[in-house]
DOTORKE-301228 format. One record per residue (C-alpha): residue number from 1; residue in one letter; x, y, z. Coordinates in steps of 0.001 Angstrom, whole numbers, always signed. Example, Ala and Ser with C-alpha at 12.3 -4.5 7.8 and 13.67 -1.06 7.14 Angstrom:
residues 2
REC    n  res       xx       yy       zz
REC    1    A   +12300    -4500    +7800
REC    2    S   +13670    -1060    +7140
end
This chain:
residues 464
REC    n  res       xx       yy       zz
REC    1    M   -14682   -80865   +95556
REC    2    N   -18209   -82112   +94904
REC    3    I   -18246   -84454   +91883
REC    4    T   -21791   -85778   +92096
REC    5    P   -23864   -85808   +88875
REC    6    K   -26746   -83310   +89232
REC    7    T   -29203   -84523   +86587
REC    8    Q   -30760   -87821   +85566
REC    9    Q   -28926   -87533   +82247
REC   10    A   -25594   -87251   +84035
REC   11    Y   -26317   -90174   +86357
REC   12    S   -27450   -92373   +83453
REC   13    L   -24265   -91563   +81555
REC   14    L   -22078   -92714   +84462
REC   15    H   -24245   -95764   +85193
REC   16    S   -24296   -96995   +81586
REC   17    G   -20661   -96048   +81139
REC   18    T   -19588   -98079   +84165
REC   19    L   -21285  -101184   +82765
REC   20    A   -19813  -100700   +79274
REC   21    L   -16323  -100133   +80663
REC   22    A   -16657  -103231   +82843
REC   23    R   -17202  -105315   +79709
REC   24    A   -14064  -103812   +78172
REC   25    E   -12133  -104603   +81369
REC   26    R   -13312  -108202   +81244
REC   27    Q   -12202  -108572   +77610
REC   28    G    -8637  -107371   +78202
REC   29    I    -5581  -107176   +75960
REC   30    R    -3006  -109922   +75369
REC   31    V     +520  -109442   +76747
REC   32    D    +3677  -111196   +75508
REC   33    L    +5373  -112292   +78754
REC   34    E    +8395  -113774   +76997
REC   35    Y    +9063  -110361   +75433
REC   36    T    +8659  -108456   +78720
REC   37    A   +11116  -110761   +80510
REC   38    K   +13783  -110425   +77809
REC   39    K   +13283  -106671   +77439
REC   40    K   +13616  -106103   +81185
REC   41    I   +16978  -107894   +81183
REC   42    H   +18123  -105756   +78249
REC   43    L   +16994  -102537   +79966
REC   44    T   +18684  -103535   +83234
REC   45    K   +22022  -104030   +81462
REC   46    N   +21736  -100611   +79826
REC   47    I   +20809   -98954   +83129
REC   48    E   +23774  -100525   +84949
REC   49    R   +26177   -99475   +82165
REC   50    L   +24895   -95880   +82246
REC   51    E   +25149   -95753   +86040
REC   52    R   +28774   -96966   +85939
REC   53    N   +29642   -94349   +83315
REC   54    F   +27944   -91606   +85321
REC   55    M   +29815   -92503   +88506
REC   56    E   +33142   -92039   +86700
REC   57    T   +32395   -88409   +85783
REC   58    K   +33808   -85300   +87473
REC   59    F   +30217   -84149   +87977
REC   60    Y   +29436   -87192   +90167
REC   61    K   +32744   -87013   +92057
REC   62    H   +32073   -83352   +92876
REC   63    W   +28590   -84368   +94072
REC   64    C   +30149   -87054   +96316
REC   65    H   +32461   -84507   +97944
REC   66    T   +29483   -82355   +98950
REC   67    V   +27612   -85200  +100697
REC   68    K   +28885   -86153  +104138
REC   69    N   +29109   -89739  +105424
REC   70    H   +27349   -91377  +102465
REC   71    R   +27229   -91456   +98693
REC   72    P   +24531   -89401   +96945
REC   73    N   +21431   -91148   +95718
REC   74    I   +21514   -90436   +91994
REC   75    H   +17794   -91213   +91781
REC   76    S   +16813   -88624   +94423
REC   77    D   +15324   -85464   +92911
REC   78    S   +15724   -83555   +96191
REC   79    Q   +19432   -84424   +96482
REC   80    L   +20019   -83544   +92844
REC   81    G   +18212   -80232   +93249
REC   82    S   +20273   -79347   +96324
REC   83    F   +23485   -80086   +94451
REC   84    L   +22560   -78205   +91273
REC   85    Y   +21026   -75107   +92805
REC   86    G   +22549   -75076   +96283
REC   87    V   +26128   -76227   +95683
REC   88    K   +26790   -75444   +92016
REC   89    K   +24640   -72288   +92236
REC   90    L   +23047   -72885   +88829
REC   91    E   +20160   -70628   +87865
REC   92    P   +17026   -72783   +87575
REC   93    T   +15197   -72425   +84302
REC   94    K   +12009   -73672   +85926
REC   95    Q   +10645   -73704   +89457
REC   96    T    +8378   -76048   +91402
REC   97    A    +5124   -74893   +92996
REC   98    S    +7035   -74327   +96229
REC   99    G    +9535   -72039   +94518
REC  100    K   +12491   -74453   +94413
REC  101    G   +14512   -75226   +91296
REC  102    S   +12818   -77946   +89275
REC  103    T   +14480   -81260   +88415
REC  104    D   +11929   -82468   +85895
REC  105    E   +12966   -83453   +82359
REC  106    E   +12326   -80034   +80825
REC  107    A   +14324   -78220   +83515
REC  108    L   +17311   -80592   +83424
REC  109    T   +17421   -80666   +79629
REC  110    S   +17479   -76874   +79435
REC  111    L   +20559   -76765   +81727
REC  112    N   +22474   -78438   +78873
REC  113    I   +24820   -80529   +81080
REC  114    P   +25850   -83887   +79512
REC  115    E   +25832   -85730   +82863
REC  116    L   +22233   -84657   +83472
REC  117    N   +21272   -86114   +80095
REC  118    T   +22736   -89421   +81305
REC  119    L   +20626   -89237   +84478
REC  120    L   +17532   -88518   +82404
REC  121    R   +18315   -91516   +80214
REC  122    I   +18665   -93757   +83280
REC  123    K   +15392   -92418   +84685
REC  124    K   +13600   -93070   +81408
REC  125    L   +14821   -96659   +81103
REC  126    K   +13980   -97417   +84747
REC  127    K   +10461   -96126   +84226
REC  128    L    +9993   -98262   +81120
REC  129    R   +11196  -101333   +83016
REC  130    D    +9528  -100795   +86396
REC  131    T    +6414   -98708   +85728
REC  132    Y    +5335  -100407   +82523
REC  133    L    +6858  -103821   +81760
REC  134    S    +6916  -104966   +85381
REC  135    A    +3315  -103798   +85795
REC  136    F    +2302  -105804   +82730
REC  137    E    +3808  -108930   +84282
REC  138    R    +2347  -108240   +87718
REC  139    E    -1198  -107510   +86560
REC  140    Q    -1630  -110119   +83822
REC  141    V    -3996  -113036   +84283
REC  142    N    -3451  -116013   +81977
REC  143    G    -1564  -113798   +79525
REC  144    Y    -4126  -110966   +79433
REC  145    L    -4241  -107554   +81084
REC  146    H    -7589  -106375   +82441
REC  147    P    -7014  -102697   +83330
REC  148    F    -9626  -100902   +85448
REC  149    F   -11439   -97825   +84108
REC  150    N   -12810   -95523   +86812
REC  151    L   -15494   -92833   +86526
REC  152    N   -15496   -91670   +90150
REC  153    I   -11996   -90312   +90745
REC  154    A   -10946   -87510   +88373
REC  155    R   -11981   -83997   +89453
REC  156    T   -12682   -83088   +85819
REC  157    Y   -15281   -85894   +85421
REC  158    R   -12925   -87662   +83032
REC  159    S   -12049   -91320   +83471
REC  160    S    -8926   -92759   +85041
REC  161    S    -7274   -96156   +84757
REC  162    D    -5133   -98413   +86920
REC  163    K    -3736  -101936   +87388
REC  164    P    -2124  -101109   +84964
REC  165    N    -2833   -97570   +83812
REC  166    F    -4030   -98216   +80263
REC  167    Q    -4262   -94483   +79578
REC  168    N     -623   -93783   +80442
REC  169    I    +1114   -96239   +78130
REC  170    P    +3562   -94100   +76100
REC  171    K    +2395   -92870   +72732
REC  172    R    +4298   -89739   +71666
REC  173    D    +7893   -90740   +72476
REC  174    K    +8749   -93234   +69740
REC  175    E   +11259   -95277   +71721
REC  176    S    +9022   -95572   +74794
REC  177    M    +6010   -96374   +72636
REC  178    K    +7930   -99116   +70837
REC  179    I    +9290  -100738   +74002
REC  180    T    +5975  -100803   +75880
REC  181    R    +3497  -101443   +73094
REC  182    D    +5591  -104210   +71560
REC  183    A    +4366  -106253   +74541
REC  184    L     +656  -105840   +73751
REC  185    F    -1308  -107821   +71179
REC  186    P    -4878  -108619   +70097
REC  187    R    -6349  -112081   +70277
REC  188    P    -4780  -114477   +67724
REC  189    G    -6029  -113733   +64221
REC  190    H    -7234  -110237   +65164
REC  191    Q    -6096  -106619   +64803
REC  192    L    -5871  -103731   +67240
REC  193    L    -7995  -100816   +66018
REC  194    A    -8390   -97361   +67578
REC  195    F   -10659   -94375   +66906
REC  196    D    -9594   -90976   +68174
REC  197    F   -11657   -87776   +68179
REC  198    S    -9743   -85078   +66305
REC  199    G    -9248   -81879   +68341
REC  200    L   -12165   -82764   +70592
REC  201    E   -11402   -80403   +73486
REC  202    V   -10960   -77458   +71103
REC  203    C   -14358   -78278   +69608
REC  204    I   -16046   -78608   +73000
REC  205    A   -14459   -75362   +74227
REC  206    A   -16137   -73661   +71246
REC  207    T   -19525   -74889   +72459
REC  208    Y   -19005   -72798   +75603
REC  209    H   -17340   -69618   +74366
REC  210    N   -18667   -69452   +70752
REC  211    D   -15660   -67467   +69551
REC  212    P   -16263   -66845   +65795
REC  213    T   -12550   -67068   +64930
REC  214    M   -12257   -70419   +66667
REC  215    I   -15415   -71728   +65024
REC  216    K   -14048   -70687   +61619
REC  217    Y   -10838   -72569   +62299
REC  218    I   -12847   -75666   +63222
REC  219    T   -15314   -75523   +60352
REC  220    D   -13069   -74286   +57517
REC  221    P   -10822   -77143   +56300
REC  222    T    -8559   -74674   +54478
REC  223    S    -7674   -72847   +57712
REC  224    D    -4840   -73881   +60033
REC  225    M    -4726   -72357   +63510
REC  226    H    -1442   -74011   +64492
REC  227    G     +189   -73126   +61182
REC  228    D     -881   -69498   +61556
REC  229    M     +585   -69352   +65043
REC  230    A    +3838   -71008   +63916
REC  231    A    +4185   -68420   +61148
REC  232    Q    +3632   -65605   +63648
REC  233    I    +5862   -66995   +66400
REC  234    F    +8787   -67907   +64156
REC  235    M    +8300   -64991   +61760
REC  236    I    +7853   -67014   +58548
REC  237    D    +6051   -65345   +55633
REC  238    D    +5951   -68407   +53351
REC  239    F    +4910   -71006   +55945
REC  240    D    +4233   -74436   +54407
REC  241    R    +2983   -77153   +56764
REC  242    N    +3995   -79809   +54222
REC  243    R    +7678   -78952   +54681
REC  244    E    +9223   -81170   +57337
REC  245    D   +10966   -78318   +59148
REC  246    H    +7865   -76125   +59058
REC  247    G    +5838   -79093   +60276
REC  248    T    +8103   -79292   +63318
REC  249    L    +7535   -75597   +64021
REC  250    R    +3789   -76165   +63664
REC  251    Q    +3953   -78879   +66323
REC  252    A    +5986   -76513   +68485
REC  253    A    +3336   -73802   +68152
REC  254    K     +546   -76301   +68850
REC  255    N    +2064   -77971   +71918
REC  256    G    +4316   -75174   +73112
REC  257    F    +1962   -72208   +72798
REC  258    V    -1636   -72740   +71597
REC  259    F    -2707   -75541   +73937
REC  260    P     -757   -74198   +76944
REC  261    E    -2453   -70814   +76446
REC  262    F    -5873   -72453   +76195
REC  263    Y    -5218   -74293   +79457
REC  264    G    -4018   -71209   +81327
REC  265    D     -241   -71173   +80921
REC  266    Y    +1558   -67894   +80195
REC  267    F    +4205   -66454   +77905
REC  268    K    +7333   -67119   +79998
REC  269    N    +6761   -70875   +80163
REC  270    C    +5720   -70893   +76517
REC  271    S    +8870   -69088   +75400
REC  272    D   +11051   -71633   +77202
REC  273    S    +9206   -74564   +75626
REC  274    L    +9216   -73027   +72150
REC  275    A   +12832   -71876   +72054
REC  276    C   +14688   -74381   +74232
REC  277    T   +12657   -77598   +74106
REC  278    W   +11349   -77467   +70551
REC  279    G   +13864   -75126   +68956
REC  280    E   +16909   -76550   +70827
REC  281    L   +18203   -73035   +71469
REC  282    P   +20043   -72034   +74662
REC  283    H   +19086   -69487   +77276
REC  284    G   +21072   -66289   +76927
REC  285    S   +22410   -64855   +73672
REC  286    W   +22000   -66789   +70443
REC  287    K   +24924   -67364   +68128
REC  288    A   +24989   -68348   +64472
REC  289    G   +24444   -72036   +63741
REC  290    Q   +22388   -72884   +66851
REC  291    G   +19070   -74685   +67139
REC  292    I   +17174   -76972   +64800
REC  293    E   +17693   -76830   +61065
REC  294    L   +15347   -74592   +59108
REC  295    G   +15931   -75073   +55408
REC  296    D   +19482   -73971   +54561
REC  297    E   +19959   -72216   +57899
REC  298    T   +19425   -72864   +61591
REC  299    L   +16674   -71475   +63774
REC  300    S   +19068   -69051   +65460
REC  301    D   +20203   -67722   +62066
REC  302    H   +16599   -67165   +61047
REC  303    M   +15527   -65503   +64290
REC  304    R   +18646   -63303   +64428
REC  305    A   +17960   -62152   +60870
REC  306    N   +14512   -61075   +62100
REC  307    G   +15869   -59116   +65057
REC  308    I   +15500   -61774   +67785
REC  309    K   +19048   -62381   +69024
REC  310    S   +18568   -63838   +72506
REC  311    F   +16228   -65861   +74685
REC  312    D   +15175   -62724   +76576
REC  313    A   +14283   -60975   +73317
REC  314    F   +12309   -64037   +72232
REC  315    T   +10437   -64019   +75548
REC  316    E    +9380   -60404   +74951
REC  317    H    +8324   -61426   +71446
REC  318    I    +6114   -64194   +72866
REC  319    K    +4683   -61772   +75426
REC  320    A    +3485   -59540   +72577
REC  321    I    +2088   -62545   +70704
REC  322    E     +194   -63683   +73795
REC  323    K    -1414   -60232   +74056
REC  324    D    -2415   -60347   +70400
REC  325    F    -3643   -63943   +70777
REC  326    W    -6260   -63052   +73387
REC  327    E    -7082   -59451   +72438
REC  328    N    -7239   -59765   +68647
REC  329    R    -7338   -63405   +67569
REC  330    F    -9670   -64876   +70226
REC  331    P   -11279   -61942   +72097
REC  332    V   -14649   -63668   +72570
REC  333    Y   -12920   -66690   +74073
REC  334    A   -11008   -64389   +76447
REC  335    K   -14197   -62617   +77556
REC  336    W   -15891   -65963   +78192
REC  337    K   -13034   -66972   +80505
REC  338    E   -13500   -63802   +82542
REC  339    R   -17294   -64167   +82607
REC  340    W   -17087   -67838   +83602
REC  341    W   -14677   -66994   +86440
REC  342    K   -16964   -64250   +87769
REC  343    T   -19924   -66637   +87671
REC  344    Y   -18023   -69143   +89790
REC  345    Q   -16951   -66426   +92237
REC  346    K   -20568   -65333   +92618
REC  347    Y   -22275   -68718   +92937
REC  348    G   -19484   -71103   +93969
REC  349    Y   -20085   -73607   +91179
REC  350    I   -20180   -74040   +87415
REC  351    S   -22317   -76379   +85311
REC  352    M   -21330   -78566   +82383
REC  353    H   -23324   -79102   +79218
REC  354    T   -23671   -82753   +80207
REC  355    G   -25496   -82187   +83494
REC  356    F   -22628   -82213   +85966
REC  357    T   -21804   -79492   +88470
REC  358    C   -18307   -78525   +89610
REC  359    S   -18201   -76864   +93014
REC  360    G   -15787   -76369   +95872
REC  361    V   -12412   -74621   +95878
REC  362    M   -11100   -74143   +92338
REC  363    G    -8538   -71891   +90697
REC  364    K    -9241   -69779   +87638
REC  365    N    -7721   -72315   +85260
REC  366    D    -9763   -75098   +86873
REC  367    V   -12972   -73151   +86384
REC  368    T   -12419   -72734   +82643
REC  369    N   -10799   -76115   +81971
REC  370    Y   -12957   -78557   +83940
REC  371    P   -16202   -78054   +81984
REC  372    V   -14341   -78446   +78688
REC  373    Q   -12351   -81533   +79667
REC  374    G   -15327   -83154   +81358
REC  375    A   -17811   -82604   +78536
REC  376    A   -15224   -83683   +75956
REC  377    F   -14715   -86983   +77742
REC  378    H   -18470   -87429   +78034
REC  379    C   -18667   -87260   +74230
REC  380    L   -16286   -90201   +74156
REC  381    L   -18170   -92023   +76914
REC  382    W   -21542   -91598   +75193
REC  383    S   -20024   -92952   +71960
REC  384    F   -18397   -95817   +73868
REC  385    I   -21761   -96807   +75359
REC  386    Q   -23511   -96802   +71984
REC  387    A   -20753   -98858   +70362
REC  388    D   -20883  -101337   +73253
REC  389    R   -24657  -101750   +72854
REC  390    I   -24395  -102335   +69112
REC  391    M   -21498  -104768   +69627
REC  392    I   -23655  -106863   +71973
REC  393    R   -26814  -106587   +69889
REC  394    D   -25146  -107580   +66620
REC  395    K   -22875  -110170   +68234
REC  396    W   -19611  -108762   +66927
REC  397    D   -16522  -110913   +67108
REC  398    T   -14752  -107537   +67430
REC  399    K   -14553  -106449   +71086
REC  400    I   -13995  -103068   +72733
REC  401    I   -11027  -103381   +75092
REC  402    G   -10466   -99876   +76458
REC  403    Q   -10478   -96106   +76113
REC  404    I    -7953   -93306   +76482
REC  405    H    -9898   -90102   +77215
REC  406    D   -10876   -89320   +73590
REC  407    E    -9962   -92675   +72023
REC  408    I   -11754   -96022   +71782
REC  409    V    -9545   -99130   +71417
REC  410    L   -10852  -102391   +69945
REC  411    D    -9634  -105926   +69322
REC  412    A   -11065  -106353   +65818
REC  413    H   -11753  -109292   +63518
REC  414    P   -10349  -108547   +60024
REC  415    D   -13664  -109339   +58320
REC  416    E   -15494  -106754   +60455
REC  417    I   -13127  -103785   +60017
REC  418    E   -15178  -101935   +57391
REC  419    M   -18437  -102463   +59287
REC  420    V   -16916  -101333   +62596
REC  421    C   -15446   -98205   +61001
REC  422    K   -18775   -97187   +59505
REC  423    T   -20554   -97821   +62801
REC  424    I   -18112   -95829   +64949
REC  425    K   -18015   -92925   +62489
REC  426    K   -21815   -92712   +62458
REC  427    I   -22028   -92827   +66252
REC  428    T   -19373   -90170   +66837
REC  429    C   -19923   -87767   +63953
REC  430    V   -23667   -88093   +63239
REC  431    D   -25572   -89565   +66185
REC  432    L   -23716   -87717   +68954
REC  433    P   -24371   -84161   +67652
REC  434    K   -28028   -85114   +67102
REC  435    E   -28314   -86373   +70673
REC  436    W   -26596   -83348   +72234
REC  437    K   -27903   -80235   +70474
REC  438    W   -25391   -77982   +72248
REC  439    I   -22619   -79315   +69999
REC  440    N   -22372   -76439   +67518
REC  441    V   -19348   -77540   +65462
REC  442    P   -18696   -80680   +63381
REC  443    L   -16883   -83563   +65065
REC  444    N   -14314   -85730   +63296
REC  445    I   -12465   -88925   +64137
REC  446    D    -9182   -90467   +63027
REC  447    A    -8410   -94178   +62960
REC  448    E    -5273   -96268   +63416
REC  449    I    -4913   -99993   +62836
REC  450    C    -2293  -102689   +63350
REC  451    D    -1759  -105685   +61079
REC  452    V    -3211  -109055   +61993
REC  453    D    -1361  -110541   +64996
REC  454    S     +854  -107439   +65168
REC  455    S    +1756  -105602   +68366
REC  456    W     +225  -102261   +69359
REC  457    S    +3431  -100445   +68399
REC  458    N    +3012  -101191   +64695
REC  459    K      +17   -98950   +64139
REC  460    K     -682   -97038   +60939
REC  461    K    -3267   -94555   +59771
REC  462    L    -6537   -95971   +58466
REC  463    K    -8690   -93906   +56140
REC  464    I   -12368   -94042   +57084
end
């Protein structure tokens, strides 16, 4: 695929961005090597204990009997897949691109076999130890990590990171976030501070398709797209996002349906994620008392009372919602996807708002996702460049240390917090839309901050 910038504006963005990111790389982030060493020992003990327990199970002994001349490798996905789907004849809930039964976390969790949960736990702890903590130790220089940020690798024109991958340090899983980010600190006497664009890719998508319903959701603070979808999916008339259980369903609708649909997924995968992953319901028929708690009842009780009594029935329900989603809720967005795809088929390329051209062999989802993801990151990159210039000009003690797609991370001096917040908010929410007139919706940012000398895991919301 050709990923060469096609305009002077695009080239200047990458050139200036490379220099700004290089300064962030040079600054780095402090790593606690005493903590990483102790935590790795602790993780190793847990891994060994879990492995011993797993090897005493009937599941493992059955697996051993099916493997000739050697013991099975419990860390081999291919061997596990052969045993589950070839020997035990289990029906895969998810398939790989090649059509084989999947052994990823979602697929194994949905099989609801205790021994598989143990394997997943082992896999998780090994990744925390080997992929993250060991990488921190390996890549540190004099107690600081200096991760690389690349602008010439990703097909979407987004950035990437390596040595170590700063953009892949766990954030959503609380345990993984705690274990990895407890190793990372600002300079002594400073605070880690991060600014994150709110719903940036949804906003940038609206600059392409101009769907009036989407624009209303973005511009009207009283509206709630994810809450509306949760109410429709889970059949709740009195949906209240402030209720904890309803908030969980809202997250399920957001991450299990809305965003997957925007990025080209379809109802069958969505139904599995919504019901089994988020709702903790089984495949097959649903009985009373199953799934997550929903007020005084469970999710299965609620869905059964509304006529949805099995996973198959729920899948048909999601199929109808998907049809309504694109034909009635976001019809202009749907038509743009078709028009954009036909344009690519005719000319062999598509152009971004920011002066880049995507060409070469692309699938339909690529054609509609690349320009959104690329332009969204370029909003972050432009803001990063401006903040870097002001930081140098005004001789901040605060330093920019990295970025994570739509987030800028800084090592901040406590006395400069208010000034930095005002500066970043002006750059991202005022200056950026003025510079790029094609931005037709308001942009917003959120902020998180850690206490002085506190690790990156102890972040909290900061009102700006």
